[in-house]
C-alpha positions as a Markdown table, in Angstrom:
| # | Residue | x | y | z |
|---|---|---|---|---|
| 1 | Met | -0.2 | 0.0 | 0.3 |
| 2 | Lys | 1.6 | 3.4 | -1.0 |
| 3 | Met | 1.6 | 6.0 | 2.1 |
| 4 | Lys | -0.2 | 9.1 | 1.4 |
| 5 | Ser | 1.1 | 12.5 | 2.0 |
| 6 | Phe | 0.6 | 14.0 | 5.1 |
| 7 | Glu | -1.9 | 16.5 | 3.5 |
| 8 | Asp | -3.6 | 13.8 | 2.0 |
| 9 | Ser | -3.9 | 11.9 | 5.0 |
| 10 | Ile | -5.0 | 15.0 | 7.1 |
| 11 | Lys | -7.6 | 15.5 | 4.3 |
| 12 | Ala | -8.7 | 11.5 | 4.7 |
| 13 | Leu | -8.9 | 12.0 | 8.2 |
| 14 | Glu | -11.2 | 14.9 | 8.4 |
| 15 | Lys | -13.2 | 13.4 | 6.3 |
| 16 | Ile | -13.2 | 10.2 | 8.7 |
| 17 | Ile | -14.0 | 12.7 | 11.5 |
| 18 | Glu | -16.8 | 14.1 | 9.9 |
| 19 | Glu | -18.4 | 11.2 | 8.6 |
| 20 | Leu | -18.5 | 10.1 | 12.6 |
| 21 | Glu | -19.6 | 13.0 | 13.9 |
| 22 | Gln | -23.0 | 13.0 | 12.0 |
| 23 | Gly | -23.8 | 9.5 | 14.1 |
| 24 | Asp | -25.4 | 8.0 | 11.2 |
| 25 | Leu | -23.3 | 5.2 | 10.4 |
| 26 | Pro | -23.9 | 1.7 | 11.4 |
| 27 | Leu | -21.5 | 0.6 | 14.6 |
| 28 | Asp | -19.1 | -1.9 | 12.1 |
| 29 | Val | -18.7 | 1.0 | 9.9 |
| 30 | Ala | -17.7 | 3.6 | 12.5 |
| 31 | Leu | -15.4 | 0.9 | 14.1 |
| 32 | Lys | -13.7 | 0.8 | 10.9 |
| 33 | Lys | -13.5 | 4.2 | 10.1 |
| 34 | Phe | -12.5 | 5.1 | 13.8 |
| 35 | Glu | -9.7 | 1.9 | 13.3 |
| 36 | Glu | -8.9 | 4.0 | 9.7 |
| 37 | Gly | -8.6 | 7.4 | 11.8 |
| 38 | Val | -6.4 | 5.9 | 14.2 |
| 39 | Lys | -3.8 | 5.1 | 11.6 |
| 40 | Leu | -4.0 | 8.2 | 9.8 |
| 41 | Ile | -3.1 | 9.9 | 13.1 |
| 42 | Lys | -0.2 | 7.3 | 13.6 |
| 43 | Ala | 1.1 | 8.4 | 10.3 |
| 44 | Cys | 1.0 | 11.8 | 10.6 |
| 45 | Asn | 2.6 | 12.0 | 13.4 |
| 46 | Gln | 5.1 | 10.1 | 12.4 |
| 47 | Lys | 5.3 | 12.4 | 9.8 |
| 48 | Leu | 5.7 | 15.0 | 11.6 |
| 49 | Asp | 8.4 | 13.5 | 13.8 |
| 50 | Glu | 10.5 | 12.9 | 10.7 |
| 51 | Ala | 10.2 | 16.4 | 9.6 |
| 52 | Glu | 11.2 | 17.8 | 12.9 |
| 53 | Gln | 14.0 | 15.2 | 12.8 |
| 54 | Lys | 15.5 | 17.0 | 9.4 |
| 55 | Ile | 14.7 | 20.7 | 10.9 |
| 56 | Glu | 17.2 | 20.1 | 13.8 |
| 57 | Leu | 19.7 | 18.7 | 11.4 |
| 58 | Ile | 19.5 | 21.8 | 9.2 |
| 59 | Leu | 19.8 | 23.8 | 12.3 |
| 60 | Lys | 22.7 | 21.3 | 13.3 |
| 61 | Asp | 26.1 | 23.8 | 14.3 |
| 62 | Glu | 29.5 | 23.3 | 15.9 |
| 63 | Glu | 28.3 | 22.6 | 19.4 |
| 64 | Gly | 25.5 | 20.9 | 18.5 |
| 65 | Val | 21.7 | 20.9 | 17.9 |
| 66 | Lys | 19.9 | 24.4 | 18.6 |
| 67 | Thr | 16.1 | 23.9 | 18.7 |
| 68 | Val | 14.1 | 27.0 | 19.0 |
| 69 | Pro | 10.5 | 26.5 | 21.0 |
| 70 | Phe | 7.3 | 27.4 | 18.7 |
| 71 | Glu | 5.9 | 30.9 | 19.6 |
| 72 | Glu | 2.6 | 31.1 | 18.1 |
| 73 | Lys | 1.9 | 35.1 | 17.8 |
| 74 | Glu | -1.2 | 36.3 | 19.6 |
């Protein structure tokens, strides 16, 4: 099975959430959708972890890795 891009995984996850929130799915279908959603979340988290590691490598200097906490603008 080909891995989806991060963006495709997020879109698929949003669709699953919408379907589950409607509440009109049969239980067995809802459970399958939930399971698919959990797999998508794990895949997205893995891709985010990989991206974070790449960023840390890019920021690496002679003294080691410089990590700067992300701060949202208020």
